[in-house]
SERO-4910 file (N, C-alpha, C, O; in steps of 0.05 Angstrom, whole numbers):
BEGIN
 pado doro    nc1    nc2    nc3   cac1   cac2   cac3    cc1    cc2    cc3    oc1    oc2    oc3
  Met    A    726   -788   -226    712   -780   -201    708   -750   -200    687   -741   -191
  Glu    A    727   -735   -210    725   -706   -210    701   -697   -227    686   -679   -220
  Arg    A    697   -710   -250    675   -703   -268    648   -708   -254    629   -693   -257
  Gly    A    646   -730   -239    622   -736   -224    615   -715   -204    592   -708   -201
  Leu    A    635   -705   -190    631   -684   -170    622   -658   -184    604   -644   -174
  Lys    A    634   -652   -207    626   -628   -222    597   -630   -230    582   -610   -229
  Lys    A    589   -653   -240    560   -657   -248    542   -654   -224    521   -641   -227
  Ile    A    549   -665   -201    533   -663   -177    531   -633   -169    509   -623   -163
  Arg    A    554   -620   -168    554   -592   -161    537   -575   -180    522   -558   -172
  Ser    A    540   -582   -206    525   -567   -226    495   -571   -223    480   -552   -225
  Ser    A    487   -596   -218    458   -601   -214    447   -589   -189    425   -579   -188
  Val    A    464   -588   -168    455   -575   -143    452   -545   -148    432   -534   -140
  Asn    A    471   -533   -161    469   -504   -167    444   -499   -185    430   -479   -181
  Thr    A    440   -516   -205    417   -512   -222    391   -515   -206    372   -500   -210
  Asn    A    390   -535   -189    366   -539   -172    362   -515   -154    339   -505   -151
  Gln    A    383   -505   -142    381   -481   -125    372   -457   -141    355   -442   -131
  Leu    A    382   -453   -164    374   -431   -181    345   -433   -189    330   -413   -189
  Asn    A    336   -457   -196    308   -461   -203    290   -456   -179    268   -444   -182
  Ser    A    299   -465   -156    283   -460   -132    281   -430   -126    260   -420   -119
  Leu    A    304   -416   -129    303   -387   -125    286   -373   -145    272   -354   -138
  Lys    A    286   -382   -169    270   -370   -190    240   -373   -183    225   -354   -186
  Lys    A    232   -397   -174    204   -401   -167    196   -383   -143    175   -372   -143
  Glu    A    214   -381   -124    209   -364   -101    206   -335   -109    189   -320    -99
  Met    A    223   -326   -128    222   -298   -137    195   -293   -152    183   -272   -148
  Ile    A    186   -312   -167    161   -309   -181    138   -307   -161    121   -290   -164
  Leu    A    139   -324   -140    118   -322   -119    119   -295   -105     98   -284    -99
  Leu    A    143   -286    -99    146   -260    -85    135   -237   -102    122   -219    -92
  Lys    A    141   -238   -128    130   -218   -146    100   -217   -146     88   -196   -146
  Gln    A     88   -241   -146     59   -243   -146     48   -232   -120     28   -217   -120
  Lys    A     61   -238    -98     52   -228    -72     54   -198    -70     37   -184    -59
  Ile    A     76   -187    -81     80   -158    -81     58   -144    -98     48   -124    -90
  Arg    A     51   -156   -121     30   -144   -137      3   -143   -121    -11   -123   -122
  Val    A     -3   -165   -108    -28   -166    -92    -26   -145    -70    -46   -131    -65
  Met    A     -4   -143    -56      0   -123    -35     -4    -95    -46    -16    -78    -33
  Glu    A      8    -89    -70      5    -63    -82    -24    -56    -88    -33    -34    -83
  Glu    A    -39    -76    -98    -67    -72   -103    -83    -66    -78   -100    -49    -77
  Glu    A    -76    -81    -56    -90    -77    -31    -83    -50    -19   -101    -36     -8
  Ile    A    -58    -41    -21    -50    -15    -11    -64      7    -27    -74     26    -15
  Asp    A    -66      4    -53    -81     24    -69   -110     26    -61   -121     48    -58
  Ala    A   -123      3    -56   -151      3    -48   -154     16    -21   -173     32    -17
  Val    A   -137     11     -2   -138     23     25   -133     53     22   -146     69     35
  Ser    A   -113     60      7   -106     88      3   -130    104     -9   -135    126      0
  Asn    A   -143     92    -28   -167    105    -40   -188    109    -19   -202    130    -19
  Asp    A   -192     90     -2   -213     92     19   -205    114     39   -222    129     48
  Ile    A   -180    115     46   -171    135     65   -174    163     55   -182    181     70
  His    A   -168    168     30   -169    194     19   -196    203      8   -199    225     -3
  Glu    A   -216    186     11   -242    193      2   -256    211     23   -255    204     47
  Val    A   -268    232     14   -281    251     33   -309    241     38   -324    234     19
  Arg    A   -317    239     63   -344    230     70   -364    249     58   -360    274     58
  Pro    A   -387    239     49   -407    256     36   -417    279     55   -421    301     45
  Glu    A   -419    273     81   -429    294     99   -408    316    102   -415    339    108
  Tyr    A   -383    310     97   -362    330     99   -362    348     74   -354    371     75
  Val    A   -370    336     51   -370    351     26   -387    376     29   -380    398     21
  Glu    A   -411    373     40   -429    395     44   -417    416     63   -419    440     58
  Lys    A   -404    407     84   -392    426    103   -369    441     89   -365    464     94
  Ile    A   -354    427     73   -332    440     58   -343    461     39   -331    483     37
  Lys    A   -364    454     25   -376    473      7   -386    498     22   -383    521     13
  Lys    A   -397    494     46   -407    516     62   -383    534     71   -385    558     70
  Ile    A   -362    521     80   -338    536     88   -327    553     65   -320    576     69
  Ile    A   -325    541     42   -315    555     19   -333    578     11   -324    600      5
  Ala    A   -359    574     12   -379    595      5   -377    618     25   -379    641     17
  Glu    A   -374    612     51   -373    633     71   -346    647     71   -344    670     80
  Gly    A   -326    634     61   -299    646     61   -286    646     88   -266    661     92
  Lys    A   -297    631    107   -285    630    134   -266    607    136   -274    584    132
  Phe    A   -241    613    143   -222    591    146   -209    593    173   -204    614    184
  His    A   -204    569    185   -193    568    212   -168    550    211   -165    532    194
  Ser    A   -150    555    229   -126    538    232   -131    520    257   -143    528    276
  Tyr    A   -121    496    255   -123    477    277    -96    467    285    -78    464    268
  Asn    A    -93    462    311    -67    452    321    -62    422    314    -40    413    312
  Asn    A    -85    408    311    -82    379    306   -108    369    293   -128    383    292
  Met    A   -107    344    284   -130    332    271   -154    329    290   -177    331    282
  Arg    A   -148    324    316   -169    320    335   -187    345    337   -211    343    338
  Glu    A   -174    369    338   -189    394    339   -206    397    313   -229    405    315
  Leu    A   -194    392    291   -209    394    266   -232    376    265   -255    384    258
  Arg    A   -228    351    272   -249    331    272   -272    338    291   -295    335    285
  Lys    A   -264    349    315   -284    357    334   -301    380    323   -326    380    326
  Asp    A   -289    399    310   -303    421    298   -322    412    276   -345    421    274
  Ile    A   -312    394    259   -329    384    237   -353    369    247   -375    372    237
  Glu    A   -348    351    266   -369    333    275   -389    346    294   -410    334    298
  Thr    A   -383    368    306   -401    381    324   -417    404    311   -435    416    324
  Asp    A   -411    410    286   -425    431    273   -454    424    267   -468    440    255
***
């Protein structure tokens, strides 16, 4: 009877391990997809709008630089020029 219990316990543990292995594989795949999506979003966020490129070139050429207290002030100055 003891051997029968050991076999049952062993198969339960093996089944649990196999189940965990499958879940880990799925999680790895999901993480890869999430990393790709984050990279895509990050690239979009850090891309400079074409209309800003010209303004940046103008600022560099003029040599005039300003400090801003926050992004709202900077954005207002850029967009109203």
